[in-house]
CHARMM-style PDB file with segment names, atoms N, HN, CA, C and O in Angstrom:
ATOM      1  N   MET     1       0.834  -1.162   0.003  1.00  0.00      PROA
ATOM      2  CA  MET     1      -0.010  -0.013   0.003  1.00  0.00      PROA
ATOM      3  C   MET     1       0.879   1.243  -0.004  1.00  0.00      PROA
ATOM      4  O   MET     1       1.838   1.338   0.761  1.00  0.00      PROA
ATOM      5  N   ALA     2       0.552   2.182  -0.861  1.00  0.00      PROA
ATOM      6  HN  ALA     2      -0.228   2.105  -1.483  1.00  0.00      PROA
ATOM      7  CA  ALA     2       1.345   3.383  -0.962  1.00  0.00      PROA
ATOM      8  C   ALA     2       1.177   4.252   0.284  1.00  0.00      PROA
ATOM      9  O   ALA     2       0.101   4.302   0.879  1.00  0.00      PROA
ATOM     10  N   ASN     3       2.241   4.925   0.664  1.00  0.00      PROA
ATOM     11  HN  ASN     3       3.116   4.885   0.181  1.00  0.00      PROA
ATOM     12  CA  ASN     3       2.227   5.799   1.823  1.00  0.00      PROA
ATOM     13  C   ASN     3       1.637   7.144   1.395  1.00  0.00      PROA
ATOM     14  O   ASN     3       2.335   7.973   0.812  1.00  0.00      PROA
ATOM     15  N   LYS     4       0.399   7.351   1.675  1.00  0.00      PROA
ATOM     16  HN  LYS     4      -0.168   6.678   2.149  1.00  0.00      PROA
ATOM     17  CA  LYS     4      -0.289   8.596   1.291  1.00  0.00      PROA
ATOM     18  C   LYS     4      -0.317   9.552   2.495  1.00  0.00      PROA
ATOM     19  O   LYS     4      -0.541   9.144   3.635  1.00  0.00      PROA
ATOM     20  N   SER     5      -0.083  10.819   2.200  1.00  0.00      PROA
ATOM     21  HN  SER     5       0.099  11.150   1.274  1.00  0.00      PROA
ATOM     22  CA  SER     5      -0.225  11.790   3.277  1.00  0.00      PROA
ATOM     23  C   SER     5      -1.651  12.340   3.222  1.00  0.00      PROA
ATOM     24  O   SER     5      -2.225  12.511   2.147  1.00  0.00      PROA
ATOM     25  N   LYS     6      -2.192  12.604   4.370  1.00  0.00      PROA
ATOM     26  HN  LYS     6      -1.725  12.465   5.243  1.00  0.00      PROA
ATOM     27  CA  LYS     6      -3.540  13.152   4.482  1.00  0.00      PROA
ATOM     28  C   LYS     6      -3.422  14.505   5.144  1.00  0.00      PROA
ATOM     29  O   LYS     6      -2.457  14.812   5.845  1.00  0.00      PROA
ATOM     30  N   TYR     7      -4.428  15.287   4.895  1.00  0.00      PROA
ATOM     31  HN  TYR     7      -5.212  15.038   4.326  1.00  0.00      PROA
ATOM     32  CA  TYR     7      -4.529  16.576   5.564  1.00  0.00      PROA
ATOM     33  C   TYR     7      -5.823  16.575   6.359  1.00  0.00      PROA
ATOM     34  O   TYR     7      -6.861  16.106   5.891  1.00  0.00      PROA
ATOM     35  N   GLN     8      -5.742  17.097   7.541  1.00  0.00      PROA
ATOM     36  HN  GLN     8      -4.899  17.478   7.921  1.00  0.00      PROA
ATOM     37  CA  GLN     8      -6.955  17.249   8.332  1.00  0.00      PROA
ATOM     38  C   GLN     8      -7.055  18.710   8.718  1.00  0.00      PROA
ATOM     39  O   GLN     8      -6.068  19.446   8.732  1.00  0.00      PROA
ATOM     40  N   PHE     9      -8.244  19.097   9.021  1.00  0.00      PROA
ATOM     41  HN  PHE     9      -9.046  18.499   9.010  1.00  0.00      PROA
ATOM     42  CA  PHE     9      -8.467  20.490   9.427  1.00  0.00      PROA
ATOM     43  C   PHE     9      -9.329  20.554  10.661  1.00  0.00      PROA
ATOM     44  O   PHE     9     -10.080  19.630  10.973  1.00  0.00      PROA
ATOM     45  N   ASP    10      -9.206  21.649  11.344  1.00  0.00      PROA
ATOM     46  HN  ASP    10      -8.595  22.399  11.091  1.00  0.00      PROA
ATOM     47  CA  ASP    10     -10.009  21.916  12.520  1.00  0.00      PROA
ATOM     48  C   ASP    10     -10.680  23.271  12.272  1.00  0.00      PROA
ATOM     49  O   ASP    10     -10.016  24.292  12.092  1.00  0.00      PROA
ATOM     50  N   SER    11     -11.993  23.246  12.268  1.00  0.00      PROA
ATOM     51  HN  SER    11     -12.532  22.417  12.414  1.00  0.00      PROA
ATOM     52  CA  SER    11     -12.767  24.446  11.969  1.00  0.00      PROA
ATOM     53  C   SER    11     -13.023  25.257  13.250  1.00  0.00      PROA
ATOM     54  O   SER    11     -13.302  24.693  14.308  1.00  0.00      PROA
ATOM     55  N   LYS    12     -12.925  26.561  13.136  1.00  0.00      PROA
ATOM     56  HN  LYS    12     -12.699  27.019  12.276  1.00  0.00      PROA
ATOM     57  CA  LYS    12     -13.251  27.435  14.239  1.00  0.00      PROA
ATOM     58  C   LYS    12     -14.520  28.233  13.933  1.00  0.00      PROA
ATOM     59  O   LYS    12     -14.784  29.257  14.564  1.00  0.00      PROA
ATOM     60  N   ILE    13     -15.308  27.754  12.955  1.00  0.00      PROA
ATOM     61  HN  ILE    13     -15.095  26.922  12.443  1.00  0.00      PROA
ATOM     62  CA  ILE    13     -16.510  28.443  12.535  1.00  0.00      PROA
ATOM     63  C   ILE    13     -17.439  28.672  13.721  1.00  0.00      PROA
ATOM     64  O   ILE    13     -17.980  29.765  13.887  1.00  0.00      PROA
ATOM     65  N   HSD    14     -17.624  27.645  14.542  1.00  0.00      PROA
ATOM     66  HN  HSD    14     -17.185  26.757  14.406  1.00  0.00      PROA
ATOM     67  CA  HSD    14     -18.569  27.770  15.648  1.00  0.00      PROA
ATOM     68  C   HSD    14     -18.153  28.876  16.640  1.00  0.00      PROA
ATOM     69  O   HSD    14     -19.008  29.502  17.267  1.00  0.00      PROA
ATOM     70  N   ILE    15     -16.865  29.104  16.772  1.00  0.00      PROA
ATOM     71  HN  ILE    15     -16.171  28.595  16.263  1.00  0.00      PROA
ATOM     72  CA  ILE    15     -16.371  30.141  17.694  1.00  0.00      PROA
ATOM     73  C   ILE    15     -16.708  31.517  17.151  1.00  0.00      PROA
ATOM     74  O   ILE    15     -17.241  32.363  17.869  1.00  0.00      PROA
ATOM     75  N   TYR    16     -16.388  31.744  15.849  1.00  0.00      PROA
ATOM     76  HN  TYR    16     -15.955  31.057  15.265  1.00  0.00      PROA
ATOM     77  CA  TYR    16     -16.690  33.027  15.244  1.00  0.00      PROA
ATOM     78  C   TYR    16     -18.194  33.266  15.133  1.00  0.00      PROA
ATOM     79  O   TYR    16     -18.673  34.385  15.315  1.00  0.00      PROA
ATOM     80  N   ARG    17     -18.926  32.202  14.833  1.00  0.00      PROA
ATOM     81  HN  ARG    17     -18.537  31.293  14.685  1.00  0.00      PROA
ATOM     82  CA  ARG    17     -20.390  32.310  14.692  1.00  0.00      PROA
ATOM     83  C   ARG    17     -21.010  32.698  16.059  1.00  0.00      PROA
ATOM     84  O   ARG    17     -21.882  33.563  16.129  1.00  0.00      PROA
ATOM     85  N   ALA    18     -20.550  32.053  17.115  1.00  0.00      PROA
ATOM     86  HN  ALA    18     -19.841  31.349  17.058  1.00  0.00      PROA
ATOM     87  CA  ALA    18     -21.067  32.362  18.459  1.00  0.00      PROA
ATOM     88  C   ALA    18     -20.735  33.786  18.863  1.00  0.00      PROA
ATOM     89  O   ALA    18     -21.551  34.466  19.485  1.00  0.00      PROA
ATOM     90  N   ALA    19     -19.550  34.235  18.516  1.00  0.00      PROA
ATOM     91  HN  ALA    19     -18.886  33.683  18.011  1.00  0.00      PROA
ATOM     92  CA  ALA    19     -19.137  35.620  18.874  1.00  0.00      PROA
ATOM     93  C   ALA    19     -20.034  36.649  18.195  1.00  0.00      PROA
ATOM     94  O   ALA    19     -20.250  37.733  18.737  1.00  0.00      PROA
ATOM     95  N   LYS    20     -20.549  36.326  17.032  1.00  0.00      PROA
ATOM     96  HN  LYS    20     -20.373  35.446  16.592  1.00  0.00      PROA
ATOM     97  CA  LYS    20     -21.477  37.228  16.319  1.00  0.00      PROA
ATOM     98  C   LYS    20     -22.917  36.908  16.594  1.00  0.00      PROA
ATOM     99  O   LYS    20     -23.812  37.512  16.005  1.00  0.00      PROA
ATOM    100  N   ARG    21     -23.161  35.952  17.493  1.00  0.00      PROA
ATOM    101  HN  ARG    21     -22.433  35.461  17.971  1.00  0.00      PROA
ATOM    102  CA  ARG    21     -24.535  35.504  17.823  1.00  0.00      PROA
ATOM    103  C   ARG    21     -25.343  35.212  16.568  1.00  0.00      PROA
ATOM    104  O   ARG    21     -26.469  35.679  16.392  1.00  0.00      PROA
ATOM    105  N   MET    22     -24.719  34.421  15.707  1.00  0.00      PROA
ATOM    106  HN  MET    22     -23.805  34.042  15.850  1.00  0.00      PROA
ATOM    107  CA  MET    22     -25.272  34.043  14.417  1.00  0.00      PROA
ATOM    108  C   MET    22     -25.680  32.583  14.436  1.00  0.00      PROA
ATOM    109  O   MET    22     -24.931  31.749  14.945  1.00  0.00      PROA
ATOM    110  N   THR    23     -26.821  32.254  13.908  1.00  0.00      PROA
ATOM    111  HN  THR    23     -27.430  32.931  13.495  1.00  0.00      PROA
ATOM    112  CA  THR    23     -27.207  30.858  13.833  1.00  0.00      PROA
ATOM    113  C   THR    23     -26.533  30.178  12.623  1.00  0.00      PROA
ATOM    114  O   THR    23     -26.020  30.836  11.717  1.00  0.00      PROA
ATOM    115  N   GLN    24     -26.557  28.863  12.650  1.00  0.00      PROA
ATOM    116  HN  GLN    24     -26.973  28.328  13.386  1.00  0.00      PROA
ATOM    117  CA  GLN    24     -26.034  28.126  11.503  1.00  0.00      PROA
ATOM    118  C   GLN    24     -26.806  28.490  10.260  1.00  0.00      PROA
ATOM    119  O   GLN    24     -26.215  28.642   9.191  1.00  0.00      PROA
ATOM    120  N   GLN    25     -28.122  28.634  10.373  1.00  0.00      PROA
ATOM    121  HN  GLN    25     -28.602  28.510  11.242  1.00  0.00      PROA
ATOM    122  CA  GLN    25     -28.956  28.978   9.200  1.00  0.00      PROA
ATOM    123  C   GLN    25     -28.593  30.344   8.656  1.00  0.00      PROA
ATOM    124  O   GLN    25     -28.522  30.527   7.440  1.00  0.00      PROA
ATOM    125  N   GLU    26     -28.362  31.308   9.538  1.00  0.00      PROA
ATOM    126  HN  GLU    26     -28.420  31.160  10.526  1.00  0.00      PROA
ATOM    127  CA  GLU    26     -27.979  32.660   9.073  1.00  0.00      PROA
ATOM    128  C   GLU    26     -26.698  32.637   8.309  1.00  0.00      PROA
ATOM    129  O   GLU    26     -26.581  33.268   7.258  1.00  0.00      PROA
ATOM    130  N   LEU    27     -25.717  31.906   8.831  1.00  0.00      PROA
ATOM    131  HN  LEU    27     -25.812  31.394   9.684  1.00  0.00      PROA
ATOM    132  CA  LEU    27     -24.423  31.811   8.118  1.00  0.00      PROA
ATOM    133  C   LEU    27     -24.609  31.079   6.796  1.00  0.00      PROA
ATOM    134  O   LEU    27     -24.073  31.498   5.770  1.00  0.00      PROA
ATOM    135  N   ALA    28     -25.362  29.996   6.818  1.00  0.00      PROA
ATOM    136  HN  ALA    28     -25.798  29.656   7.651  1.00  0.00      PROA
ATOM    137  CA  ALA    28     -25.620  29.229   5.610  1.00  0.00      PROA
ATOM    138  C   ALA    28     -26.247  30.129   4.526  1.00  0.00      PROA
ATOM    139  O   ALA    28     -25.838  30.090   3.366  1.00  0.00      PROA
ATOM    140  N   ASP    29     -27.236  30.932   4.920  1.00  0.00      PROA
ATOM    141  HN  ASP    29     -27.568  30.964   5.862  1.00  0.00      PROA
ATOM    142  CA  ASP    29     -27.889  31.823   3.972  1.00  0.00      PROA
ATOM    143  C   ASP    29     -26.912  32.869   3.384  1.00  0.00      PROA
ATOM    144  O   ASP    29     -26.993  33.211   2.204  1.00  0.00      PROA
ATOM    145  N   LEU    30     -25.995  33.364   4.228  1.00  0.00      PROA
ATOM    146  HN  LEU    30     -25.929  33.087   5.187  1.00  0.00      PROA
ATOM    147  CA  LEU    30     -25.034  34.359   3.740  1.00  0.00      PROA
ATOM    148  C   LEU    30     -24.053  33.801   2.732  1.00  0.00      PROA
ATOM    149  O   LEU    30     -23.619  34.516   1.828  1.00  0.00      PROA
ATOM    150  N   VAL    31     -23.694  32.524   2.872  1.00  0.00      PROA
ATOM    151  HN  VAL    31     -24.046  31.944   3.606  1.00  0.00      PROA
ATOM    152  CA  VAL    31     -22.672  31.930   1.970  1.00  0.00      PROA
ATOM    153  C   VAL    31     -23.293  31.006   0.936  1.00  0.00      PROA
ATOM    154  O   VAL    31     -22.567  30.443   0.117  1.00  0.00      PROA
ATOM    155  N   GLY    32     -24.596  30.830   0.943  1.00  0.00      PROA
ATOM    156  HN  GLY    32     -25.186  31.287   1.609  1.00  0.00      PROA
ATOM    157  CA  GLY    32     -25.280  30.063  -0.094  1.00  0.00      PROA
ATOM    158  C   GLY    32     -25.173  28.544   0.004  1.00  0.00      PROA
ATOM    159  O   GLY    32     -25.098  27.851  -1.010  1.00  0.00      PROA
ATOM    160  N   VAL    33     -25.168  28.040   1.219  1.00  0.00      PROA
ATOM    161  HN  VAL    33     -25.229  28.603   2.043  1.00  0.00      PROA
ATOM    162  CA  VAL    33     -25.161  26.590   1.417  1.00  0.00      PROA
ATOM    163  C   VAL    33     -26.267  26.214   2.379  1.00  0.00      PROA
ATOM    164  O   VAL    33     -26.954  27.096   2.894  1.00  0.00      PROA
ATOM    165  N   SER    34     -26.461  24.928   2.638  1.00  0.00      PROA
ATOM    166  HN  SER    34     -25.902  24.212   2.220  1.00  0.00      PROA
ATOM    167  CA  SER    34     -27.463  24.477   3.583  1.00  0.00      PROA
ATOM    168  C   SER    34     -26.953  24.573   5.018  1.00  0.00      PROA
ATOM    169  O   SER    34     -25.749  24.646   5.263  1.00  0.00      PROA
ATOM    170  N   ARG    35     -27.886  24.571   5.951  1.00  0.00      PROA
ATOM    171  HN  ARG    35     -28.864  24.511   5.752  1.00  0.00      PROA
ATOM    172  CA  ARG    35     -27.515  24.558   7.362  1.00  0.00      PROA
ATOM    173  C   ARG    35     -26.739  23.302   7.694  1.00  0.00      PROA
ATOM    174  O   ARG    35     -25.846  23.321   8.541  1.00  0.00      PROA
ATOM    175  N   GLN    36     -27.080  22.202   7.023  1.00  0.00      PROA
ATOM    176  HN  GLN    36     -27.805  22.186   6.335  1.00  0.00      PROA
ATOM    177  CA  GLN    36     -26.409  20.921   7.262  1.00  0.00      PROA
ATOM    178  C   GLN    36     -24.942  21.016   6.847  1.00  0.00      PROA
ATOM    179  O   GLN    36     -24.089  20.395   7.481  1.00  0.00      PROA
ATOM    180  N   THR    37     -24.635  21.763   5.819  1.00  0.00      PROA
ATOM    181  HN  THR    37     -25.328  22.267   5.304  1.00  0.00      PROA
ATOM    182  CA  THR    37     -23.231  21.954   5.415  1.00  0.00      PROA
ATOM    183  C   THR    37     -22.450  22.667   6.510  1.00  0.00      PROA
ATOM    184  O   THR    37     -21.341  22.265   6.860  1.00  0.00      PROA
ATOM    185  N   ILE    38     -23.036  23.716   7.039  1.00  0.00      PROA
ATOM    186  HN  ILE    38     -23.937  24.043   6.754  1.00  0.00      PROA
ATOM    187  CA  ILE    38     -22.378  24.447   8.151  1.00  0.00      PROA
ATOM    188  C   ILE    38     -22.174  23.530   9.344  1.00  0.00      PROA
ATOM    189  O   ILE    38     -21.113  23.533   9.968  1.00  0.00      PROA
ATOM    190  N   MET    39     -23.200  22.746   9.656  1.00  0.00      PROA
ATOM    191  HN  MET    39     -24.062  22.744   9.149  1.00  0.00      PROA
ATOM    192  CA  MET    39     -23.119  21.811  10.778  1.00  0.00      PROA
ATOM    193  C   MET    39     -21.972  20.819  10.545  1.00  0.00      PROA
ATOM    194  O   MET    39     -21.188  20.571  11.461  1.00  0.00      PROA
ATOM    195  N   GLN    40     -21.861  20.256   9.358  1.00  0.00      PROA
ATOM    196  HN  GLN    40     -22.498  20.457   8.614  1.00  0.00      PROA
ATOM    197  CA  GLN    40     -20.783  19.304   9.046  1.00  0.00      PROA
ATOM    198  C   GLN    40     -19.422  19.967   9.100  1.00  0.00      PROA
ATOM    199  O   GLN    40     -18.457  19.361   9.565  1.00  0.00      PROA
ATOM    200  N   LEU    41     -19.329  21.191   8.637  1.00  0.00      PROA
ATOM    201  HN  LEU    41     -20.113  21.683   8.260  1.00  0.00      PROA
ATOM    202  CA  LEU    41     -18.053  21.926   8.724  1.00  0.00      PROA
ATOM    203  C   LEU    41     -17.658  22.145  10.181  1.00  0.00      PROA
ATOM    204  O   LEU    41     -16.497  21.953  10.540  1.00  0.00      PROA
ATOM    205  N   GLU    42     -18.593  22.537  11.007  1.00  0.00      PROA
ATOM    206  HN  GLU    42     -19.536  22.693  10.714  1.00  0.00      PROA
ATOM    207  CA  GLU    42     -18.322  22.764  12.429  1.00  0.00      PROA
ATOM    208  C   GLU    42     -17.884  21.488  13.153  1.00  0.00      PROA
ATOM    209  O   GLU    42     -17.130  21.544  14.125  1.00  0.00      PROA
ATOM    210  N   ARG    43     -18.355  20.358  12.677  1.00  0.00      PROA
ATOM    211  HN  ARG    43     -18.967  20.313  11.887  1.00  0.00      PROA
ATOM    212  CA  ARG    43     -17.985  19.060  13.277  1.00  0.00      PROA
ATOM    213  C   ARG    43     -16.752  18.448  12.594  1.00  0.00      PROA
ATOM    214  O   ARG    43     -16.362  17.323  12.905  1.00  0.00      PROA
ATOM    215  N   ASN    44     -16.160  19.175  11.691  1.00  0.00      PROA
ATOM    216  HN  ASN    44     -16.477  20.089  11.439  1.00  0.00      PROA
ATOM    217  CA  ASN    44     -14.945  18.713  10.984  1.00  0.00      PROA
ATOM    218  C   ASN    44     -15.207  17.439  10.176  1.00  0.00      PROA
ATOM    219  O   ASN    44     -14.318  16.599  10.036  1.00  0.00      PROA
ATOM    220  N   ARG    45     -16.408  17.297   9.652  1.00  0.00      PROA
ATOM    221  HN  ARG    45     -17.130  17.979   9.766  1.00  0.00      PROA
ATOM    222  CA  ARG    45     -16.781  16.128   8.863  1.00  0.00      PROA
ATOM    223  C   ARG    45     -16.873  16.439   7.383  1.00  0.00      PROA
ATOM    224  O   ARG    45     -17.223  15.572   6.582  1.00  0.00      PROA
ATOM    225  N   TYR    46     -16.560  17.670   7.018  1.00  0.00      PROA
ATOM    226  HN  TYR    46     -16.275  18.374   7.669  1.00  0.00      PROA
ATOM    227  CA  TYR    46     -16.661  18.078   5.621  1.00  0.00      PROA
ATOM    228  C   TYR    46     -15.553  19.046   5.318  1.00  0.00      PROA
ATOM    229  O   TYR    46     -15.355  20.009   6.060  1.00  0.00      PROA
ATOM    230  N   ASN    47     -14.821  18.819   4.244  1.00  0.00      PROA
ATOM    231  HN  ASN    47     -14.981  18.037   3.642  1.00  0.00      PROA
ATOM    232  CA  ASN    47     -13.774  19.735   3.819  1.00  0.00      PROA
ATOM    233  C   ASN    47     -14.341  20.720   2.839  1.00  0.00      PROA
ATOM    234  O   ASN    47     -14.839  20.318   1.788  1.00  0.00      PROA
ATOM    235  N   PRO    48     -14.285  22.019   3.148  1.00  0.00      PROA
ATOM    236  CA  PRO    48     -14.892  23.009   2.275  1.00  0.00      PROA
ATOM    237  C   PRO    48     -14.058  23.252   1.020  1.00  0.00      PROA
ATOM    238  O   PRO    48     -12.848  23.026   1.012  1.00  0.00      PROA
ATOM    239  N   SER    49     -14.707  23.707  -0.018  1.00  0.00      PROA
ATOM    240  HN  SER    49     -15.690  23.890  -0.012  1.00  0.00      PROA
ATOM    241  CA  SER    49     -13.952  24.152  -1.202  1.00  0.00      PROA
ATOM    242  C   SER    49     -13.267  25.466  -0.812  1.00  0.00      PROA
ATOM    243  O   SER    49     -13.618  26.099   0.184  1.00  0.00      PROA
ATOM    244  N   MET    50     -12.312  25.843  -1.601  1.00  0.00      PROA
ATOM    245  HN  MET    50     -12.028  25.329  -2.410  1.00  0.00      PROA
ATOM    246  CA  MET    50     -11.592  27.106  -1.315  1.00  0.00      PROA
ATOM    247  C   MET    50     -12.586  28.286  -1.394  1.00  0.00      PROA
ATOM    248  O   MET    50     -12.500  29.223  -0.600  1.00  0.00      PROA
ATOM    249  N   LEU    51     -13.500  28.235  -2.329  1.00  0.00      PROA
ATOM    250  HN  LEU    51     -13.569  27.474  -2.974  1.00  0.00      PROA
ATOM    251  CA  LEU    51     -14.469  29.305  -2.487  1.00  0.00      PROA
ATOM    252  C   LEU    51     -15.391  29.391  -1.270  1.00  0.00      PROA
ATOM    253  O   LEU    51     -15.694  30.491  -0.808  1.00  0.00      PROA
ATOM    254  N   LEU    52     -15.834  28.269  -0.755  1.00  0.00      PROA
ATOM    255  HN  LEU    52     -15.588  27.376  -1.130  1.00  0.00      PROA
ATOM    256  CA  LEU    52     -16.675  28.281   0.450  1.00  0.00      PROA
ATOM    257  C   LEU    52     -15.893  28.743   1.669  1.00  0.00      PROA
ATOM    258  O   LEU    52     -16.395  29.530   2.472  1.00  0.00      PROA
ATOM    259  N   ALA    53     -14.675  28.260   1.809  1.00  0.00      PROA
ATOM    260  HN  ALA    53     -14.268  27.620   1.157  1.00  0.00      PROA
ATOM    261  CA  ALA    53     -13.828  28.695   2.938  1.00  0.00      PROA
ATOM    262  C   ALA    53     -13.581  30.200   2.892  1.00  0.00      PROA
ATOM    263  O   ALA    53     -13.618  30.874   3.922  1.00  0.00      PROA
ATOM    264  N   TYR    54     -13.331  30.719   1.699  1.00  0.00      PROA
ATOM    265  HN  TYR    54     -13.301  30.172   0.863  1.00  0.00      PROA
ATOM    266  CA  TYR    54     -13.119  32.163   1.532  1.00  0.00      PROA
ATOM    267  C   TYR    54     -14.380  32.942   1.872  1.00  0.00      PROA
ATOM    268  O   TYR    54     -14.319  33.980   2.532  1.00  0.00      PROA
ATOM    269  N   SER    55     -15.527  32.437   1.418  1.00  0.00      PROA
ATOM    270  HN  SER    55     -15.577  31.595   0.882  1.00  0.00      PROA
ATOM    271  CA  SER    55     -16.802  33.110   1.663  1.00  0.00      PROA
ATOM    272  C   SER    55     -17.130  33.193   3.139  1.00  0.00      PROA
ATOM    273  O   SER    55     -17.594  34.224   3.627  1.00  0.00      PROA
ATOM    274  N   ILE    56     -16.884  32.095   3.851  1.00  0.00      PROA
ATOM    275  HN  ILE    56     -16.506  31.258   3.455  1.00  0.00      PROA
ATOM    276  CA  ILE    56     -17.154  32.088   5.310  1.00  0.00      PROA
ATOM    277  C   ILE    56     -16.151  33.013   6.021  1.00  0.00      PROA
ATOM    278  O   ILE    56     -16.538  33.780   6.903  1.00  0.00      PROA
ATOM    279  N   ALA    57     -14.899  32.943   5.651  1.00  0.00      PROA
ATOM    280  HN  ALA    57     -14.585  32.319   4.935  1.00  0.00      PROA
ATOM    281  CA  ALA    57     -13.913  33.816   6.269  1.00  0.00      PROA
ATOM    282  C   ALA    57     -14.254  35.291   6.058  1.00  0.00      PROA
ATOM    283  O   ALA    57     -14.073  36.116   6.954  1.00  0.00      PROA
ATOM    284  N   LYS    58     -14.744  35.606   4.873  1.00  0.00      PROA
ATOM    285  HN  LYS    58     -14.891  34.935   4.146  1.00  0.00      PROA
ATOM    286  CA  LYS    58     -15.117  36.984   4.549  1.00  0.00      PROA
ATOM    287  C   LYS    58     -16.285  37.449   5.432  1.00  0.00      PROA
ATOM    288  O   LYS    58     -16.289  38.602   5.865  1.00  0.00      PROA
ATOM    289  N   VAL    59     -17.253  36.609   5.706  1.00  0.00      PROA
ATOM    290  HN  VAL    59     -17.250  35.673   5.354  1.00  0.00      PROA
ATOM    291  CA  VAL    59     -18.353  36.952   6.574  1.00  0.00      PROA
ATOM    292  C   VAL    59     -17.843  37.394   7.958  1.00  0.00      PROA
ATOM    293  O   VAL    59     -18.375  38.335   8.548  1.00  0.00      PROA
ATOM    294  N   PHE    60     -16.810  36.709   8.465  1.00  0.00      PROA
ATOM    295  HN  PHE    60     -16.378  35.945   7.985  1.00  0.00      PROA
ATOM    296  CA  PHE    60     -16.277  37.011   9.780  1.00  0.00      PROA
ATOM    297  C   PHE    60     -15.133  38.017   9.779  1.00  0.00      PROA
ATOM    298  O   PHE    60     -14.655  38.427  10.838  1.00  0.00      PROA
ATOM    299  N   GLY    61     -14.695  38.415   8.583  1.00  0.00      PROA
ATOM    300  HN  GLY    61     -15.082  38.082   7.723  1.00  0.00      PROA
ATOM    301  CA  GLY    61     -13.604  39.406   8.485  1.00  0.00      PROA
ATOM    302  C   GLY    61     -12.269  38.876   8.918  1.00  0.00      PROA
ATOM    303  O   GLY    61     -11.447  39.607   9.471  1.00  0.00      PROA
ATOM    304  N   VAL    62     -12.040  37.556   8.659  1.00  0.00      PROA
ATOM    305  HN  VAL    62     -12.707  36.962   8.210  1.00  0.00      PROA
ATOM    306  CA  VAL    62     -10.765  36.936   9.025  1.00  0.00      PROA
ATOM    307  C   VAL    62     -10.218  36.199   7.794  1.00  0.00      PROA
ATOM    308  O   VAL    62     -10.893  36.065   6.773  1.00  0.00      PROA
ATOM    309  N   SER    63      -8.979  35.730   7.928  1.00  0.00      PROA
ATOM    310  HN  SER    63      -8.431  35.839   8.757  1.00  0.00      PROA
ATOM    311  CA  SER    63      -8.384  34.963   6.831  1.00  0.00      PROA
ATOM    312  C   SER    63      -8.795  33.501   6.944  1.00  0.00      PROA
ATOM    313  O   SER    63      -9.237  33.051   8.002  1.00  0.00      PROA
ATOM    314  N   ILE    64      -8.648  32.773   5.862  1.00  0.00      PROA
ATOM    315  HN  ILE    64      -8.289  33.139   5.003  1.00  0.00      PROA
ATOM    316  CA  ILE    64      -8.938  31.348   5.885  1.00  0.00      PROA
ATOM    317  C   ILE    64      -8.068  30.641   6.937  1.00  0.00      PROA
ATOM    318  O   ILE    64      -8.535  29.726   7.615  1.00  0.00      PROA
ATOM    319  N   GLU    65      -6.842  31.056   7.066  1.00  0.00      PROA
ATOM    320  HN  GLU    65      -6.463  31.800   6.515  1.00  0.00      PROA
ATOM    321  CA  GLU    65      -5.918  30.453   8.050  1.00  0.00      PROA
ATOM    322  C   GLU    65      -6.375  30.677   9.478  1.00  0.00      PROA
ATOM    323  O   GLU    65      -6.099  29.858  10.354  1.00  0.00      PROA
ATOM    324  N   GLU    66      -7.068  31.774   9.718  1.00  0.00      PROA
ATOM    325  HN  GLU    66      -7.292  32.439   9.006  1.00  0.00      PROA
ATOM    326  CA  GLU    66      -7.587  32.031  11.074  1.00  0.00      PROA
ATOM    327  C   GLU    66      -8.826  31.198  11.356  1.00  0.00      PROA
ATOM    328  O   GLU    66      -9.108  30.860  12.505  1.00  0.00      PROA
ATOM    329  N   LEU    67      -9.552  30.874  10.318  1.00  0.00      PROA
ATOM    330  HN  LEU    67      -9.323  31.148   9.384  1.00  0.00      PROA
ATOM    331  CA  LEU    67     -10.804  30.143  10.457  1.00  0.00      PROA
ATOM    332  C   LEU    67     -10.613  28.635  10.517  1.00  0.00      PROA
ATOM    333  O   LEU    67     -11.392  27.924  11.152  1.00  0.00      PROA
ATOM    334  N   PHE    68      -9.572  28.157   9.851  1.00  0.00      PROA
ATOM    335  HN  PHE    68      -8.939  28.735   9.335  1.00  0.00      PROA
ATOM    336  CA  PHE    68      -9.307  26.712   9.798  1.00  0.00      PROA
ATOM    337  C   PHE    68      -7.837  26.452  10.130  1.00  0.00      PROA
ATOM    338  O   PHE    68      -6.950  27.159   9.653  1.00  0.00      PROA
ATOM    339  N   ASP    69      -7.591  25.431  10.952  1.00  0.00      PROA
ATOM    340  HN  ASP    69      -8.311  24.857  11.340  1.00  0.00      PROA
ATOM    341  CA  ASP    69      -6.245  24.944  11.204  1.00  0.00      PROA
ATOM    342  C   ASP    69      -6.041  23.711  10.344  1.00  0.00      PROA
ATOM    343  O   ASP    69      -6.758  22.722  10.493  1.00  0.00      PROA
ATOM    344  N   PHE    70      -5.065  23.761   9.442  1.00  0.00      PROA
ATOM    345  HN  PHE    70      -4.482  24.565   9.320  1.00  0.00      PROA
ATOM    346  CA  PHE    70      -4.780  22.638   8.571  1.00  0.00      PROA
ATOM    347  C   PHE    70      -3.465  21.982   9.046  1.00  0.00      PROA
ATOM    348  O   PHE    70      -2.508  22.663   9.414  1.00  0.00      PROA
ATOM    349  N   GLU    71      -3.455  20.679   9.025  1.00  0.00      PROA
ATOM    350  HN  GLU    71      -4.232  20.126   8.726  1.00  0.00      PROA
ATOM    351  CA  GLU    71      -2.205  19.976   9.349  1.00  0.00      PROA
ATOM    352  C   GLU    71      -2.083  18.683   8.553  1.00  0.00      PROA
ATOM    353  O   GLU    71      -3.086  18.064   8.198  1.00  0.00      PROA
ATOM    354  N   GLU    72      -0.879  18.294   8.286  1.00  0.00      PROA
ATOM    355  HN  GLU    72      -0.064  18.796   8.575  1.00  0.00      PROA
ATOM    356  CA  GLU    72      -0.628  17.093   7.543  1.00  0.00      PROA
ATOM    357  C   GLU    72      -0.529  15.924   8.530  1.00  0.00      PROA
ATOM    358  O   GLU    72       0.152  16.031   9.550  1.00  0.00      PROA
ATOM    359  N   VAL    73      -1.195  14.828   8.236  1.00  0.00      PROA
ATOM    360  HN  VAL    73      -1.748  14.741   7.408  1.00  0.00      PROA
ATOM    361  CA  VAL    73      -1.149  13.632   9.047  1.00  0.00      PROA
ATOM    362  C   VAL    73      -0.460  12.571   8.236  1.00  0.00      PROA
ATOM    363  O   VAL    73      -0.973  12.151   7.198  1.00  0.00      PROA
ATOM    364  N   LEU    74       0.689  12.130   8.685  1.00  0.00      PROA
ATOM    365  HN  LEU    74       1.106  12.471   9.527  1.00  0.00      PROA
ATOM    366  CA  LEU    74       1.453  11.119   7.944  1.00  0.00      PROA
ATOM    367  C   LEU    74       1.060   9.710   8.277  1.00  0.00      PROA
ATOM    368  OT1 LEU    74       1.624   8.765   7.726  1.00  0.00      PROA
TER     369      LEU     74
END
């Protein structure tokens, strides 16, 4: 079996969303996705596209790097 590297991420969406007292549905509406997508992102069960990550970061006025922690898992 080939040695593949994986990347994992940790979302901080719930922290920024709570600070703005925003519901999952409100955030979903702002970025054009379903509430379930936001829920999966907050639980780290879904990797966002770059466009979605950028859109969410823009809502909170932060960079993608501030919103998500990415790390390589060997």
